[in-house]
VMD Tcl script that draws the C-alpha trace (Angstrom):
set ca {
  {67.54 -77.95 -44.53}
  {64.89 -75.41 -43.51}
  {65.34 -72.07 -45.33}
  {65.47 -69.99 -42.16}
  {66.62 -66.88 -44.02}
  {63.47 -66.84 -46.14}
  {61.26 -67.25 -43.05}
  {63.15 -64.57 -41.15}
  {62.90 -62.15 -44.08}
  {59.19 -62.80 -44.40}
  {58.71 -62.20 -40.68}
  {60.61 -58.89 -40.81}
  {58.45 -57.70 -43.72}
  {55.29 -58.81 -41.93}
  {56.41 -56.96 -38.77}
  {57.00 -53.80 -40.76}
  {53.45 -54.01 -42.04}
  {52.15 -54.44 -38.48}
  {53.96 -51.43 -36.99}
  {51.83 -48.74 -38.68}
  {48.66 -50.70 -37.98}
  {49.49 -50.92 -34.27}
  {50.58 -47.28 -34.19}
  {47.31 -46.10 -35.74}
  {45.26 -48.30 -33.41}
  {47.03 -47.23 -30.22}
  {46.82 -43.59 -31.32}
  {43.12 -44.00 -32.02}
  {42.65 -45.54 -28.58}
  {44.50 -42.70 -26.86}
  {42.40 -40.12 -28.72}
  {39.20 -41.97 -27.80}
  {40.23 -42.15 -24.19}
  {40.82 -38.43 -24.18}
  {37.51 -37.62 -25.83}
  {35.26 -39.95 -23.84}
  {34.98 -39.33 -20.09}
  {35.41 -42.35 -17.82}
  {34.62 -40.71 -14.48}
  {31.31 -38.88 -14.05}
  {29.63 -36.72 -11.44}
  {26.31 -37.16 -9.70}
  {24.35 -34.04 -10.66}
  {20.85 -34.74 -9.27}
  {19.18 -37.18 -6.82}
  {15.47 -37.92 -6.50}
  {14.18 -40.78 -4.30}
  {15.67 -43.94 -5.83}
  {16.83 -42.17 -9.02}
  {20.28 -40.70 -9.68}
  {21.34 -38.55 -12.65}
  {24.96 -38.47 -13.84}
  {26.58 -36.01 -16.27}
  {27.48 -38.53 -18.99}
  {25.49 -40.41 -21.61}
  {26.02 -41.36 -25.23}
  {29.10 -39.13 -25.23}
  {30.73 -41.62 -22.83}
  {29.33 -44.70 -24.63}
  {27.01 -45.49 -21.72}
  {24.14 -47.86 -22.50}
  {21.19 -49.19 -20.53}
  {22.10 -51.99 -18.15}
  {25.63 -50.83 -17.36}
  {26.64 -50.67 -13.70}
  {28.34 -47.70 -11.99}
  {30.18 -47.49 -8.68}
  {29.88 -44.27 -6.65}
  {32.54 -42.86 -4.29}
  {33.13 -39.63 -2.39}
  {35.50 -37.28 -4.30}
  {39.13 -37.66 -3.15}
  {40.73 -34.65 -1.41}
  {42.73 -33.58 -4.48}
  {39.54 -33.83 -6.58}
  {41.61 -35.17 -9.49}
  {39.76 -37.05 -12.19}
  {41.31 -39.57 -14.53}
  {40.24 -42.96 -15.92}
  {38.84 -44.19 -12.59}
  {41.45 -46.88 -12.02}
  {43.00 -45.01 -9.10}
  {39.61 -44.83 -7.37}
  {39.01 -48.60 -7.27}
  {40.30 -48.87 -3.72}
  {38.18 -46.03 -2.30}
  {35.17 -46.90 -0.05}
  {32.12 -47.26 -2.25}
  {28.96 -45.34 -1.42}
  {26.56 -47.05 -3.84}
  {26.14 -49.15 -6.96}
  {23.89 -47.87 -9.78}
  {22.18 -49.42 -12.78}
  {21.83 -47.28 -15.92}
  {18.16 -47.30 -17.04}
  {17.98 -44.43 -19.55}
  {20.64 -42.62 -21.60}
  {20.61 -39.19 -23.31}
  {23.42 -37.48 -25.20}
  {25.19 -36.00 -22.17}
  {23.31 -37.45 -19.20}
  {21.97 -40.75 -17.88}
  {19.28 -41.83 -15.43}
  {20.26 -44.54 -12.96}
  {18.49 -46.57 -10.29}
  {20.12 -47.42 -6.97}
  {20.94 -51.14 -6.67}
  {22.61 -50.94 -3.25}
  {24.04 -48.26 -1.02}
  {26.47 -48.19 1.89}
  {26.14 -44.50 2.71}
  {24.39 -41.28 1.82}
  {24.38 -40.32 -1.85}
  {25.29 -36.67 -2.49}
  {25.45 -34.36 -5.49}
  {29.03 -34.05 -6.74}
  {30.12 -37.59 -5.87}
  {32.07 -39.49 -8.52}
  {30.80 -42.48 -10.51}
  {32.64 -44.85 -12.83}
  {31.97 -48.15 -14.59}
  {32.31 -51.45 -12.72}
  {34.88 -53.86 -14.23}
  {32.31 -55.88 -16.18}
  {30.67 -52.78 -17.64}
  {34.06 -51.22 -18.44}
  {34.99 -54.33 -20.39}
  {31.65 -54.26 -22.23}
  {32.31 -50.65 -23.25}
  {35.84 -51.47 -24.35}
  {34.62 -54.33 -26.54}
  {31.95 -52.10 -28.07}
  {34.51 -49.38 -28.81}
  {36.88 -51.96 -30.31}
  {34.11 -53.21 -32.58}
  {33.42 -49.64 -33.78}
  {37.11 -49.06 -34.49}
  {37.35 -52.28 -36.49}
  {34.69 -50.99 -38.87}
  {37.04 -48.11 -39.85}
  {39.84 -50.41 -41.11}
  {39.68 -51.69 -44.70}
  {41.99 -54.61 -43.84}
  {41.53 -56.81 -40.74}
  {44.37 -58.92 -39.42}
  {43.41 -62.01 -37.42}
  {45.59 -63.92 -34.99}
  {45.02 -67.54 -34.02}
  {46.11 -66.84 -30.46}
  {44.20 -63.59 -29.99}
  {44.75 -59.92 -30.78}
  {48.13 -58.78 -29.26}
  {46.78 -55.30 -28.53}
  {43.79 -56.73 -26.66}
  {46.05 -59.16 -24.80}
  {48.36 -56.34 -23.73}
  {45.40 -54.23 -22.61}
  {44.03 -57.09 -20.52}
  {47.42 -57.89 -19.01}
  {48.05 -54.30 -17.91}
  {44.53 -53.15 -17.01}
  {42.13 -55.95 -16.16}
  {44.04 -57.17 -13.14}
  {44.71 -53.67 -11.83}
  {41.08 -52.57 -12.21}
  {39.56 -55.62 -10.53}
  {37.96 -54.11 -7.45}
  {36.46 -55.71 -4.38}
  {32.79 -56.11 -5.38}
  {30.15 -54.16 -3.51}
  {27.87 -56.14 -1.29}
  {25.27 -55.88 1.43}
  {25.73 -56.89 5.06}
  {22.35 -57.47 6.65}
  {21.46 -60.15 9.17}
  {19.48 -61.09 12.27}
  {20.63 -63.58 14.90}
  {18.53 -64.63 17.86}
  {17.96 -67.27 20.53}
  {14.55 -68.78 21.21}
  {12.78 -70.34 24.14}
  {9.42 -72.08 23.87}
  {7.41 -75.19 24.37}
  {4.86 -77.71 23.08}
  {1.75 -78.96 24.82}
  {0.47 -82.23 23.38}
  {-2.16 -84.37 25.08}
  {-1.16 -83.15 28.52}
  {2.57 -83.63 27.88}
  {4.66 -80.45 28.13}
  {7.99 -80.02 26.35}
  {10.40 -77.10 26.42}
  {12.53 -76.06 23.45}
  {15.70 -73.95 23.29}
  {16.78 -72.91 19.82}
  {18.35 -70.38 17.51}
  {17.34 -68.32 14.47}
  {19.53 -66.92 11.65}
  {18.24 -64.62 8.92}
  {21.05 -63.41 6.64}
  {21.56 -61.43 3.46}
  {25.35 -61.00 3.33}
  {26.87 -60.73 -0.15}
  {30.48 -60.23 -1.27}
  {31.74 -60.78 2.27}
  {34.94 -58.84 2.95}
  {35.17 -57.76 -0.68}
  {35.23 -61.39 -1.88}
  {32.76 -63.35 -3.95}
  {31.51 -65.38 -0.98}
  {27.90 -64.88 0.12}
  {25.95 -66.02 3.17}
  {22.20 -65.84 2.64}
  {18.97 -67.50 3.74}
  {16.87 -68.29 6.80}
  {17.12 -71.02 9.43}
  {15.31 -71.71 12.67}
  {16.03 -74.83 14.67}
  {16.06 -76.23 18.16}
  {19.27 -76.97 20.00}
  {17.56 -78.91 22.78}
  {14.09 -80.36 23.44}
  {13.10 -81.85 26.79}
  {9.86 -83.28 28.11}
  {8.60 -83.40 31.67}
  {7.08 -86.84 30.98}
  {9.42 -88.48 28.47}
  {13.05 -87.23 28.43}
  {14.17 -86.35 24.93}
  {10.67 -86.67 23.45}
  {9.65 -84.24 20.74}
  {6.73 -83.64 18.38}
  {7.20 -82.91 14.69}
  {5.09 -79.78 14.32}
  {3.89 -77.89 11.25}
  {6.15 -74.95 12.16}
  {9.21 -77.20 12.38}
  {8.45 -78.75 8.98}
  {8.02 -75.36 7.30}
  {11.31 -74.15 8.80}
  {13.09 -77.06 7.10}
  {11.97 -75.84 3.66}
  {14.06 -72.66 3.97}
  {17.64 -72.39 2.67}
  {20.75 -71.04 4.39}
  {24.33 -71.36 3.26}
  {27.58 -70.05 1.85}
  {27.92 -69.69 -1.92}
  {30.87 -68.63 -4.05}
  {30.13 -67.03 -7.42}
  {33.01 -65.21 -9.11}
  {32.57 -63.88 -12.68}
  {36.37 -64.08 -13.08}
  {36.59 -67.74 -12.01}
  {35.19 -70.89 -13.63}
  {34.43 -72.42 -10.23}
  {31.21 -72.17 -8.20}
  {30.66 -73.58 -4.70}
  {27.84 -73.95 -2.22}
  {27.84 -75.22 1.38}
  {24.83 -75.42 3.72}
  {21.13 -76.13 3.30}
  {20.50 -75.34 -0.35}
  {19.41 -76.73 -3.68}
  {21.54 -77.52 -6.73}
  {21.28 -74.38 -8.93}
  {21.48 -76.42 -12.14}
  {18.80 -78.94 -11.05}
  {16.44 -77.59 -8.35}
  {14.06 -80.53 -8.98}
  {16.41 -82.66 -6.83}
  {15.14 -80.63 -3.88}
  {17.13 -79.35 -0.93}
  {20.33 -80.94 0.40}
  {22.21 -80.49 3.64}
  {25.69 -80.63 2.19}
  {27.47 -78.97 -0.68}
  {28.06 -78.72 -4.39}
  {30.75 -77.52 -6.77}
  {30.60 -76.57 -10.42}
  {33.38 -75.94 -12.93}
  {32.69 -74.03 -16.12}
  {34.17 -75.39 -19.35}
  {34.02 -72.91 -22.18}
  {31.27 -70.34 -22.33}
  {28.09 -72.34 -21.73}
  {29.03 -75.72 -20.17}
  {29.35 -76.51 -16.47}
  {30.28 -79.84 -14.87}
  {30.09 -80.58 -11.19}
  {29.23 -82.81 -8.25}
  {27.12 -82.66 -5.09}
  {26.46 -84.64 -1.92}
  {24.48 -84.37 1.30}
  {21.41 -85.46 3.20}
  {17.83 -84.64 2.13}
  {16.04 -82.65 4.87}
  {13.20 -81.09 2.84}
  {9.82 -82.64 3.80}
  {8.23 -81.22 0.62}
  {10.39 -83.45 -1.60}
  {8.43 -86.16 -3.45}
  {11.08 -88.74 -2.38}
  {11.55 -87.50 1.19}
  {13.09 -89.70 3.86}
  {14.58 -88.27 7.08}
  {17.46 -90.79 7.01}
  {18.32 -90.40 3.32}
  {21.55 -89.27 1.68}
  {22.25 -88.29 -1.94}
  {25.36 -87.88 -4.08}
  {25.88 -87.37 -7.79}
  {27.45 -85.55 -10.72}
  {26.05 -83.49 -13.58}
  {26.74 -81.58 -16.76}
  {24.75 -78.44 -17.61}
  {24.56 -76.04 -20.56}
  {23.16 -72.52 -20.24}
  {23.04 -69.63 -22.67}
  {21.07 -66.50 -23.50}
  {19.34 -64.01 -21.25}
  {15.80 -63.58 -19.95}
  {15.25 -60.41 -21.97}
  {15.50 -62.44 -25.18}
  {15.94 -66.22 -25.35}
  {17.37 -68.24 -22.47}
  {17.83 -71.95 -21.92}
  {19.39 -74.25 -19.35}
  {19.66 -78.01 -19.84}
  {21.08 -80.37 -17.18}
  {21.72 -84.13 -17.10}
  {23.28 -86.17 -14.33}
  {23.61 -89.40 -12.38}
  {22.84 -89.78 -8.68}
  {22.53 -92.35 -5.93}
  {20.30 -92.37 -2.84}
  {21.11 -94.23 0.35}
  {18.97 -94.75 3.44}
  {21.01 -95.32 6.58}
  {23.96 -95.63 4.12}
  {22.38 -98.56 2.26}
  {21.77 -97.99 -1.45}
  {18.07 -97.40 -2.17}
  {18.10 -95.77 -5.63}
  {20.42 -95.27 -8.58}
  {18.96 -92.89 -11.13}
  {19.57 -90.48 -13.95}
  {18.01 -87.01 -13.81}
  {17.25 -84.46 -16.51}
  {16.08 -80.87 -16.26}
  {15.33 -78.38 -19.05}
  {14.20 -74.77 -18.85}
  {13.49 -72.60 -21.91}
  {12.29 -68.99 -21.86}
  {11.51 -66.55 -24.64}
  {11.19 -63.11 -23.08}
  {8.07 -63.12 -20.89}
  {5.91 -64.76 -23.56}
  {6.75 -68.47 -23.36}
  {8.40 -70.65 -20.74}
  {8.90 -74.41 -20.83}
  {10.04 -76.58 -17.93}
  {10.74 -80.30 -17.75}
  {12.19 -82.54 -15.05}
  {12.56 -86.30 -15.19}
  {14.12 -89.08 -13.13}
  {14.81 -92.56 -14.53}
  {15.66 -95.28 -12.01}
  {17.82 -98.32 -12.60}
  {16.17 -101.64 -11.72}
  {16.50 -102.29 -8.03}
  {15.39 -104.48 -5.15}
  {14.67 -102.84 -1.81}
  {17.42 -103.47 0.79}
  {14.71 -104.03 3.39}
  {12.76 -107.24 3.86}
  {9.44 -107.18 2.03}
  {10.39 -103.95 0.24}
  {9.73 -105.30 -3.26}
  {11.50 -104.43 -6.49}
  {11.11 -102.06 -9.44}
  {12.25 -102.37 -13.08}
  {14.22 -99.75 -14.97}
  {11.99 -96.86 -16.03}
  {10.70 -93.34 -15.45}
  {9.83 -92.83 -11.78}
  {8.87 -89.15 -11.87}
  {8.37 -86.43 -14.46}
  {6.89 -82.95 -14.37}
  {6.31 -80.85 -17.48}
  {4.81 -77.40 -17.91}
  {4.38 -74.84 -20.68}
  {3.27 -71.29 -19.85}
  {2.23 -68.57 -22.27}
  {1.84 -64.89 -21.36}
  {0.42 -62.94 -24.33}
  {0.04 -59.80 -22.20}
  {1.33 -59.01 -18.72}
  {-2.12 -59.38 -17.16}
  {-2.80 -62.99 -18.21}
  {-0.79 -66.22 -18.06}
  {-1.95 -69.61 -19.40}
  {-0.33 -72.94 -18.55}
  {-0.51 -76.64 -19.37}
  {1.05 -79.18 -16.99}
  {1.65 -82.93 -16.89}
  {2.69 -84.76 -13.71}
  {3.54 -88.45 -13.33}
  {4.74 -90.68 -10.45}
  {5.46 -94.38 -10.74}
  {5.79 -94.86 -6.98}
  {3.93 -93.30 -4.07}
  {5.46 -89.96 -3.06}
  {6.83 -89.78 0.47}
  {6.47 -86.05 1.24}
  {5.10 -85.17 4.67}
  {1.30 -84.87 4.29}
  {1.02 -82.41 7.22}
  {2.14 -79.75 4.73}
  {-0.67 -80.23 2.19}
  {-2.81 -77.41 3.59}
  {0.06 -74.92 3.36}
  {0.15 -75.01 -0.46}
  {3.80 -76.18 -0.50}
  {2.82 -79.50 -2.13}
  {0.54 -78.22 -4.89}
  {2.91 -79.41 -7.62}
  {2.38 -83.01 -6.51}
  {-1.36 -83.08 -5.81}
  {-2.47 -82.99 -9.45}
  {-1.50 -86.13 -11.36}
  {-1.97 -86.36 -15.11}
  {-2.83 -83.42 -17.37}
  {-4.01 -80.07 -16.02}
  {-4.29 -76.45 -17.09}
  {-3.94 -73.22 -15.15}
  {-4.74 -69.54 -15.65}
  {-3.51 -66.51 -13.71}
  {-5.07 -63.05 -14.05}
  {-3.32 -60.00 -12.57}
  {-5.86 -57.22 -12.03}
  {-5.36 -53.59 -11.00}
  {-5.14 -52.69 -7.31}
  {-2.68 -55.59 -6.71}
  {-5.38 -58.25 -7.08}
  {-4.59 -61.64 -8.66}
  {-6.88 -64.56 -9.53}
  {-5.52 -68.04 -10.27}
  {-7.01 -71.45 -10.98}
  {-5.90 -74.97 -12.00}
  {-8.18 -77.69 -13.36}
  {-7.36 -81.21 -14.51}
  {-8.40 -84.85 -14.57}
  {-6.66 -87.75 -12.87}
  {-7.13 -91.49 -13.31}
  {-4.97 -94.16 -11.74}
  {-4.86 -97.72 -13.08}
  {-7.11 -98.90 -10.23}
  {-9.74 -96.15 -10.66}
  {-13.04 -96.96 -12.35}
  {-13.49 -93.40 -13.60}
  {-11.58 -90.17 -13.92}
  {-11.79 -87.62 -11.14}
  {-11.67 -83.84 -11.29}
  {-8.84 -81.90 -9.69}
  {-9.49 -78.23 -9.13}
  {-7.80 -75.35 -7.37}
  {-8.85 -71.70 -6.98}
  {-7.26 -68.72 -5.31}
  {-7.31 -64.96 -4.98}
  {-4.60 -62.63 -3.69}
  {-4.96 -59.03 -2.51}
  {-1.56 -57.35 -2.45}
  {-2.38 -54.07 -0.69}
  {-5.98 -53.82 0.50}
  {-7.10 -50.18 0.62}
  {-3.48 -48.97 0.75}
  {-3.25 -50.43 4.26}
  {-0.32 -52.74 3.50}
  {-2.51 -55.78 4.26}
  {-1.68 -58.86 2.18}
  {-4.39 -61.54 1.92}
  {-4.38 -64.86 0.06}
  {-7.36 -67.27 -0.07}
  {-6.91 -70.75 -1.50}
  {-9.13 -73.79 -2.14}
  {-7.95 -77.11 -3.62}
  {-9.68 -80.45 -4.26}
  {-7.59 -83.32 -5.61}
  {-7.66 -87.05 -6.32}
  {-4.52 -89.00 -7.19}
  {-3.02 -92.47 -6.88}
  {-1.53 -91.65 -3.47}
  {-4.53 -89.93 -1.89}
  {-7.51 -87.65 -2.23}
  {-8.91 -84.74 -0.30}
  {-9.31 -81.00 -0.14}
  {-8.05 -78.01 1.80}
  {-8.90 -74.35 2.35}
  {-6.26 -71.93 3.56}
  {-5.90 -68.23 4.31}
  {-2.66 -66.27 4.63}
  {-2.55 -62.75 6.09}
  {0.39 -60.42 6.67}
  {0.43 -56.81 7.78}
  {2.95 -54.19 8.88}
  {1.07 -52.58 11.77}
  {3.82 -49.95 12.13}
  {7.31 -49.53 10.72}
  {8.63 -51.75 13.51}
  {5.72 -54.15 14.16}
  {4.79 -56.94 11.71}
  {2.17 -59.71 11.82}
  {1.80 -62.92 9.79}
  {-0.95 -65.56 10.06}
  {-1.42 -68.84 8.16}
  {-4.57 -70.88 8.84}
  {-6.28 -73.79 7.11}
  {-8.59 -76.78 7.14}
  {-7.35 -80.04 5.60}
  {-9.12 -83.29 4.71}
  {-6.90 -86.08 3.37}
  {-7.45 -89.79 2.79}
  {-4.28 -91.68 1.94}
  {-2.18 -94.73 2.86}
  {0.61 -92.25 3.64}
  {-0.99 -91.11 6.91}
  {-3.73 -91.88 9.41}
  {-4.21 -88.20 10.24}
  {-7.07 -87.62 7.79}
  {-8.58 -84.44 9.24}
  {-6.95 -81.35 10.73}
  {-7.28 -77.63 11.43}
  {-4.24 -75.43 11.95}
  {-3.21 -71.83 12.74}
  {0.31 -70.41 12.76}
  {0.85 -66.77 13.82}
  {4.06 -64.74 14.08}
  {4.56 -61.24 15.52}
  {7.85 -59.42 14.89}
  {8.80 -56.25 16.79}
  {11.94 -54.20 16.13}
  {13.34 -52.63 19.31}
  {15.47 -49.59 18.61}
  {17.89 -49.95 15.74}
  {19.71 -53.09 16.78}
  {17.39 -55.55 18.53}
  {14.20 -57.45 17.78}
  {11.66 -59.60 19.57}
  {9.61 -62.28 17.81}
  {6.74 -64.38 19.10}
  {5.25 -67.49 17.46}
  {2.10 -69.45 18.29}
  {1.04 -72.62 16.49}
  {-2.20 -74.59 16.96}
  {-2.93 -77.94 15.31}
  {-5.99 -80.14 15.85}
  {-6.26 -83.46 14.01}
  {-7.85 -86.82 14.62}
  {-4.47 -88.36 15.56}
  {-2.30 -85.30 16.30}
  {-3.14 -82.37 18.60}
  {-0.72 -79.79 19.97}
  {-0.10 -76.14 20.82}
  {3.36 -74.68 20.21}
  {4.81 -71.33 21.28}
  {8.21 -69.67 21.23}
  {9.84 -66.29 21.77}
  {13.00 -65.08 20.07}
  {15.20 -62.22 21.20}
  {18.06 -61.21 18.97}
  {20.41 -58.70 17.38}
  {20.08 -57.21 13.92}
  {22.26 -55.07 11.68}
  {21.91 -53.66 8.19}
  {18.14 -53.22 8.33}
  {17.12 -56.78 7.39}
  {13.56 -57.78 8.23}
  {12.16 -61.21 7.55}
}
mol new
graphics top color blue
foreach p $ca { graphics top sphere $p radius 0.5 }
foreach p [lrange $ca 0 end-1] q [lrange $ca 1 end] { graphics top cylinder $p $q radius 0.2 }
display resetview
């Protein structure tokens, strides 16, 4: 029979030993809480900098976040818990700490910051401070008692405080919504287009962890005077489909993450954009498992098909931070269908390693299972690597970055070649091994170049791939941005060259101009349009504080495609967002 009396006696003795330990610890915590302020005052404001009257004396450290509120009528100050429900004026980031003061930068604001307003730690930063204080206290005890199910004092603190201090997170609510009317003139055929534009930056909607961000412009109806329902796939339309817009849910207190809309998989962006959704569930501290599904609308994807769908699952591990060492490694299985008929079954891998700003390594790979095309005459492929991209970049000083890249495709890419001259396909144009250098000069000037050699199995000799560019960030303090780019390439799927220029300028605080122009020469089995010139220009004018007017003109002249496109957008804006 179990000697219960002996166990009970031992437990009573053990409890008696614990009582003074708990008493000392709780007493120490109460004294610390009394000595260290938890609510601070804004004592000085300068531009984007805010000074508060607390520093090392309140255990503040760089990187902590503070919430700012107007003082309540009774002006009472305690531990800040009672203020969690008050309207928040701003969120601050601590950038420098002295003994009794700290310098903060403004992350976001929902009102006017004033001297005398109250600031206190956000829940995450409050927990960081508590853990740091607990660690300091532990150093003062000669005997440490460990519990397999956690420290009872910490558990009690979390049960009584964490839930009550969880506040609705601060967010921003900025967006523009507009309706467009325009048309296309192609070879004497006129089409009219009616569409819509959404440009949103809405985070922590309604105090939740849901966000709605991104840009979308599309056409609700296209009609032609000659051919009803006819439409031309223009350069502007293709670029618009590379943008992302959707709802995401990211809660630091929940293991689940969701995304719905036009977006990429955060753990494997090499899969390109999907029109659909994903979900991830965190297991432990560093591991996430999840699934995704949708169509593939992005014409810059190497495996693009307008009638393609994708679905799959993944497991990802991520740890570290970008100020020290950070890594993310993802593996998964996916299936592609075209018109709901299976076209690919493949495994995908993605790895990203960073050590501060000095070294970054990136790798993506897709391995297909053996398959036979579902279409007559489509051929077959054995099991093997179908695509891989690898890059290593080294930045010894902030002014210079060196890189080495390797790119491989087993099959011909199916991206839309109209986009080559825009620079959106540069990652695919260089096959084989290449190197790149970027030099950031004073006066917001940057030089960049990539050089490599490419040789397909059918080539008799290697060919040189080269790319050069220069960017002026703020010419003569005028706010004019200018980028000039030249690329010459030769690969298994095509060869050619392009020159492009991109210009943007804020003519006034309410009037903005953007122009993208280029010349493209391309010889490939992917397209018969081997020569083209293009210009896309956008003018954006803010009317008052709530409305905007946007005009767009596109011109494209090729040997098989010629058109002029125009559109006007009138819409409503709030929160100060400008695209």
